[in-house]
C-alpha positions as CSV (number, residue, x, y, z in Angstrom):
1,X,92.9,77.7,95.9
2,X,90.9,80.8,96.1
3,X,90.9,83.6,98.3
4,X,87.5,84.7,99.8
5,X,86.8,88.1,101.8
6,X,85.0,89.3,104.9
7,X,82.1,90.0,103.0
8,X,81.6,86.4,102.4
9,X,81.4,85.4,106.1
10,X,77.7,86.4,107.3
11,X,78.1,84.4,110.3
12,X,81.1,83.6,113.0
13,X,80.7,81.2,116.1
14,X,83.1,81.1,119.1
15,X,84.9,78.0,120.0
16,X,86.8,77.6,123.0
17,X,87.6,81.5,123.1
18,X,88.5,81.7,119.5
19,X,86.0,83.3,116.8
20,X,85.8,81.1,114.0
21,X,83.6,81.3,110.8
22,X,80.5,79.6,111.2
23,X,79.0,79.7,107.2
24,X,80.6,81.0,104.4
25,X,78.8,82.2,100.7
26,X,80.8,81.1,98.1
27,X,80.0,79.6,94.9
28,X,80.5,75.6,94.7
29,X,84.0,74.9,93.0
30,X,82.1,71.6,91.7
31,X,78.8,72.4,90.7
32,X,79.0,76.8,90.3
33,X,76.1,77.6,92.2
34,X,76.1,80.2,94.8
35,X,75.7,78.9,98.1
36,X,76.0,78.8,101.7
37,X,78.3,76.5,103.6
38,X,77.5,75.8,107.2
39,X,80.8,74.9,108.6
40,X,80.4,72.8,111.6
41,X,83.8,71.8,112.5
42,X,87.2,73.4,112.1
43,X,90.1,71.4,112.5
44,X,93.7,72.6,113.9
45,X,96.7,72.3,111.2
46,X,100.5,73.8,111.7
47,X,101.3,77.1,111.4
48,X,98.1,78.8,113.1
49,X,96.2,77.1,109.8
50,X,92.6,75.6,110.5
51,X,90.9,73.6,108.0
52,X,87.0,72.4,107.4
53,X,85.7,70.2,104.8
54,X,81.8,71.2,103.9
55,X,79.1,69.6,101.7
56,X,77.9,72.0,99.4
57,X,74.2,72.2,99.9
58,X,73.3,72.0,96.5
59,X,75.5,69.1,94.9
60,X,76.9,67.6,97.7
61,X,80.1,67.6,96.9
62,X,82.7,68.1,99.3
63,X,84.7,71.1,99.6
64,X,87.8,72.4,101.6
65,X,88.2,75.6,103.3
66,X,91.5,76.6,105.0
67,X,91.7,79.5,107.5
68,X,95.6,81.0,107.7
69,X,97.2,82.8,110.1
70,X,94.2,82.3,112.5
71,X,94.2,84.5,116.3
72,X,90.1,84.0,116.0
73,X,90.6,87.2,118.5
74,X,86.9,88.9,116.8
75,X,84.4,88.0,114.8
76,X,86.0,89.3,111.1
77,X,89.0,88.5,109.4
78,X,92.6,89.9,110.9
79,X,94.4,91.8,108.8
80,X,96.8,88.7,108.4
81,X,94.3,86.4,108.4
82,X,93.1,85.0,105.1
83,X,90.3,82.4,103.9
84,X,90.9,80.2,100.9
85,X,88.6,77.5,99.5
86,X,89.7,74.8,97.2
87,X,89.7,74.7,94.5
88,X,88.5,78.1,92.4
89,X,85.4,78.3,91.9
90,X,84.2,78.7,88.1
91,X,83.2,82.3,87.2
92,X,85.4,85.8,87.9
93,X,87.9,86.6,90.7
94,X,88.0,89.6,92.7
95,X,91.5,90.9,92.0
96,X,93.7,90.7,95.0
97,X,95.5,94.1,94.3
98,X,92.5,95.9,94.8
99,X,91.3,93.8,97.9
100,X,94.4,94.4,99.7
101,X,95.3,97.9,97.7
102,X,95.5,100.8,100.3
103,X,94.4,103.8,98.1
104,X,90.7,102.3,97.6
105,X,88.3,102.7,100.9
106,X,86.3,100.3,102.3
107,X,82.7,101.2,100.8
108,X,84.0,101.0,97.5
109,X,86.3,98.0,98.2
110,X,82.8,96.0,99.2
111,X,81.4,97.4,95.9
112,X,83.6,95.9,94.0
113,X,83.3,92.5,95.6
114,X,79.5,92.7,95.4
115,X,79.6,93.5,91.6
116,X,81.8,90.5,90.8
117,X,79.8,88.4,93.1
118,X,76.6,89.1,91.5
119,X,78.2,88.6,87.9
120,X,79.5,85.1,89.0
121,X,75.7,84.5,89.9
122,X,74.8,85.6,86.4
123,X,72.6,87.9,87.4
124,X,73.5,90.5,84.5
125,X,70.7,93.2,85.4
126,X,72.1,93.2,88.9
127,X,75.5,93.3,87.7
128,X,75.4,96.4,85.9
129,X,73.9,98.3,88.6
130,X,76.4,97.7,91.2
131,X,79.1,98.2,88.4
132,X,77.7,101.7,87.9
133,X,77.2,102.3,91.3
134,X,80.8,101.2,91.6
135,X,81.9,103.6,88.8
136,X,80.1,106.7,90.3
137,X,81.9,106.0,93.3
138,X,85.3,105.5,91.8
139,X,85.0,109.0,89.6
140,X,83.2,110.9,92.7
141,X,86.0,110.1,95.0
142,X,88.5,111.4,92.5
143,X,86.9,114.4,91.6
144,X,85.9,117.9,93.2
145,X,82.5,118.2,94.7
146,X,81.5,120.6,91.8
147,X,81.4,117.9,89.2
148,X,80.0,115.3,91.4
149,X,76.2,115.4,90.2
150,X,77.4,115.1,86.8
151,X,76.3,112.5,84.7
152,X,78.7,109.4,84.8
153,X,80.4,109.7,81.1
154,X,80.9,113.6,82.2
155,X,82.6,112.5,85.6
156,X,85.2,110.4,83.4
157,X,85.3,113.5,81.0
158,X,86.1,115.7,83.8
159,X,88.8,113.3,85.3
160,X,91.6,114.9,83.3
161,X,90.9,118.6,84.5
162,X,92.2,117.0,88.2
163,X,94.1,113.7,87.3
164,X,96.9,113.5,85.0
165,X,95.6,111.1,82.4
166,X,96.5,109.6,79.1
167,X,94.3,109.2,76.4
168,X,93.2,105.4,76.9
169,X,91.2,107.2,79.7
170,X,89.5,110.0,77.1
171,X,88.5,107.2,74.8
172,X,86.8,105.3,77.9
173,X,85.1,108.4,78.5
174,X,83.7,108.9,75.1
175,X,82.4,104.8,74.9
176,X,80.3,105.6,77.7
177,X,79.1,109.1,76.2
178,X,78.0,107.5,72.9
179,X,74.6,106.5,72.1
180,X,76.3,102.6,70.8
181,X,78.0,99.5,71.9
182,X,78.6,99.7,75.1
183,X,77.3,103.2,76.1
184,X,74.0,102.5,74.9
185,X,73.9,99.4,77.7
186,X,75.5,101.8,80.6
187,X,71.8,103.2,80.9
188,X,69.8,100.9,83.4
189,X,66.5,100.8,81.5
190,X,68.5,98.6,78.4
191,X,68.6,94.7,79.1
192,X,72.5,94.2,79.8
193,X,73.9,90.8,78.3
194,X,77.0,88.8,79.9
195,X,79.0,90.4,77.4
196,X,78.2,94.1,78.5
197,X,78.7,93.0,82.2
198,X,81.9,91.6,81.3
199,X,83.1,94.8,79.9
200,X,81.7,96.9,82.5
201,X,83.5,95.3,85.2
202,X,86.8,95.4,82.7
203,X,86.2,98.9,82.8
204,X,85.9,99.3,86.8
205,X,88.8,97.4,87.6
206,X,90.9,99.2,85.2
207,X,89.9,102.2,86.7
208,X,90.5,101.1,89.8
209,X,94.1,100.0,89.3
210,X,94.8,103.1,87.5
211,X,94.0,105.3,90.1
212,X,94.0,103.7,93.1
213,X,96.4,100.5,92.9
214,X,99.4,101.6,90.6
215,X,99.9,105.1,92.5
216,X,100.3,103.0,95.6
217,X,102.8,100.5,94.1
218,X,104.7,103.4,92.5
219,X,104.8,105.2,96.3
220,X,106.0,101.5,97.7
221,X,108.8,101.0,94.9
222,X,110.2,104.8,95.5
223,X,110.6,104.3,99.3
224,X,112.4,101.1,98.9
225,X,114.7,102.9,96.3
226,X,115.3,105.6,98.8
227,X,115.8,102.9,101.8
228,X,118.0,101.0,99.2
229,X,120.1,104.4,98.3
230,X,119.8,105.2,102.3
231,X,121.9,101.5,103.2
232,X,124.5,102.4,100.2
233,X,125.3,106.0,101.6
């Protein structure tokens, strides 16, 4: 199964005092097209689970959706509610540690999901545009105001002045700065390819995990160790 996000539910409906998704935007697991599944009926299942079987509007293959821990108190997924599609669609998967992480704010999470979605739709130019904006959002959230108007490569170069970075991050900045290879394609006037779009998304994910996901994991591990020490003392 593959977990879907709130942004992939454009419409909700209310049935018997609970809210349920009435349409879901996703790639079809069978034909791979990005389509909108119209969920006419959700069937109840054990443990607050609901199931919907919907035919792809493109290839007509039945697709199953699972709504877990469903409470349906509002027209959005609650903090414990999870929506899954079976089976996993082809293409790139948004990393759960980024979507569920506490370090990255919601606008950047939405920008990340949008970049992944347009990549899966094979819109390489749109992927390059959205990923560049995502990268700029990540670097600006880490830098003081006086650096935020600099070009993207310069912003990455300034990160070591505000964050303790290792050599690989400096190499990323150098790759963006140079006129050849990956750096040339960060110029949006150039025509991106699938390979370049893939590399740009890889870069964005690595930076997000390094600056936002890993620190939260370390902090949580630290707290668990402290709690364990407290129990032993």
